[in-house]
N, C-alpha and C positions, 0 to 999 in steps of 0.2 A: 908701485904707482906708475913708473915709466912704462912698464909692460902693459898695464891696463890702458894707459892713454894711447899706446900705439897699436893695440889689438884691433884688427880690421873690423871684426864683428861689433865692437863697441864704438868705433869711430862714427858710425852712422847714427847711433843713439845720441852721442854727444853733439854731432852736427845738427841733428833735428832739434835738440833742446836749445842750442844756440840760436838757430834760425827762427823758431816759432816764438821764443821769448823776446827776440829782437822786435818781432811784430807786436808783442804785448807792450814793450817799452815805447813803441811808436804810438799805440793807442793811449797810453797813460800821459804822454807828453803832448802829442799833437792834436788828439781829438778835442781836448778842452779849448785849444786855441781856435778850432774850427766852429765849435758850438758855443754860442754865447749863453744859451738857456741852460742854467744849472740843472733844472729838473729833467730836461731831455738828456743831459750827460749822464745823470744817475740812472735813469731808466734804460739808457742804451747799454751801460755796463751790466745792469740787472738782466736784460734780455740775454746777453752773452753768457752770463753765469748760469742762468736757469736752463738754457738749452744744453750747456755742457754737463750739468748735473743730471739731467734726464738721460743723457747718453751714458754717463758713468754708471748709473743705476740699472740701465737696460741693456741695449744691444752691443755697446762698444766692447766689453770684455769677451762676449761671445764671438764677435767678429774677429778679434785678435786670436782667439783659439781656433776658429774655423778656417780663416784665410791666412794664418801666419802673422808674424809681427811686421814684416816689411811693407806689405800692401796697405794695411790701415795707416801705418806711419806715413808713407808717401802720399796716400789719399788725403790724410788730414793736413799735411803740409800744403798740398796743392789747393785745398779748400781755403785754408788760411790765407795763402797768397792771393787767391781770387777775391776773397772778402776785403782784403786791404786795397786791392785795385778798385773794387767797387766803391769803397769809401772815398777814394780819391776822386771818383767821378760824381758821386751823389751828394756829398756833404754840401750844404746843410739841410737837405730834404729829410724830414722826419722819417717818412716811411722807408726811404732808401737807407738811412743810417740804421734803423732798427733791423731791416732785412740783412744788411751787411754784418751787423753784430751778431745776429742769430746764426748766420753762416760761419762766422768766426768761432762761435760756440760749437757748431757741428764739427768743424775741423779739430778744435782742441779736444772735444769729447772723443773723437775717433783716435786721435794721435796718442794721447797721454797713456791710456791703459796698454796700448801696443808697445810704445817705446820703453816704458818701465819694465814690461815683461821681457823685452829684448835685452835689457841690461842684466836681468836675472838669468836669462838663457845663456848669455855669453860670458858669464863669470862663475867660478867655482864658489861653493858656499863660504869658504874662508876669505874670498876676495870681495864679497858683495858689499861689505861696508865701505871699502875704498872705492869700488866701482860706482856705487850710488853717490858717494861724496864727490867724485869727479863729475858725475852727471848733474848734480845740483849746483856745483860750481859753474858749469857751462850754462845752466839755467840762469843763475844770477848775472853772469857775464853778459848773456844775451840781452837781458833787460837793460843793463847799463849801456850796451852798445846801441840798442834801439833808442833809448832815451837821448843819449849824447848825439847820435847820428841825426835823429829827428830835429833836435835843437839846432844843430849846425845847418841842416838843410832849410829849416824855417828861417834861420838868420840870413842865409844866402838868397833865398827865393821869396821870402815874405811869409808872415804867419798864415795867410790864407792859401798858400800854395799847396797843391796835392802831392808835391814831390816826395815827402817822407812816406806817404802811403804807397805810392807807386814804386819807390825804390825798394822798400822792404817786402812789398808784395811780389815784385818780380824776383827778388832773391829767394823767397820761399818757393815760387813756382819753378825756378831753376834747380833748387836743391832737392825737390821731391823726386824727380827721376834719377838724379845722381845718387841719392841714398838707396833707391831701389836697385839700381845696376851694381853699385859697389857692394851692397849687402849680399846680393846673389853671388857675386864673384868671390866674396869672402867665404860663403858657405860651401862653394863648389869643391875646394880642396878637401874639406872634411868629409864630404859625401864620397869623393873618389877614394880617399884614404880608407874609409870605412868599407867600401866595396872591395878594395884590395885585401884588407884583412879578412873579410868574409870568404873570399876565394881561397886564401891560403889556409 
């Protein structure tokens, strides 16, 4: 378990799960405080889910196979971060909220197939149960961090403050290039090692 937690190729997947689910925790806790209309809240979550499902069923797995795991993961995180920042700027405008939630669905739809494939790629068959267990622990922890953090920010700045959206949106935007750079750095020693073995 310790080796899996510390493995560089898996750290990006765990960090991505923690970051994007912190965004989900923010949506679950703070969006209802911003939107008084219950019907609008429900339909906003529905837009996010439908867009993500369309991507799951269509291009997202192909993109993860065509462009590798890191680029769709980083792109998905960047889109999620952008959507959270947009929510901070447009709530309670109906069209703005629906557009931002659709964008969140695009980010989630791109990210999830890529990041779960990354876990599989970076673990041996006998390790995958533990690797996915750590991944989903990070997933659950992220939702808790997003929810608790949003609650504390709302308490400090007021229920109508966009601070939770901007805070976790900026976090996702910063994490996206960090995961891309760290993932490429983790892959480089394996590529160099493989090339050396081929020459010998």
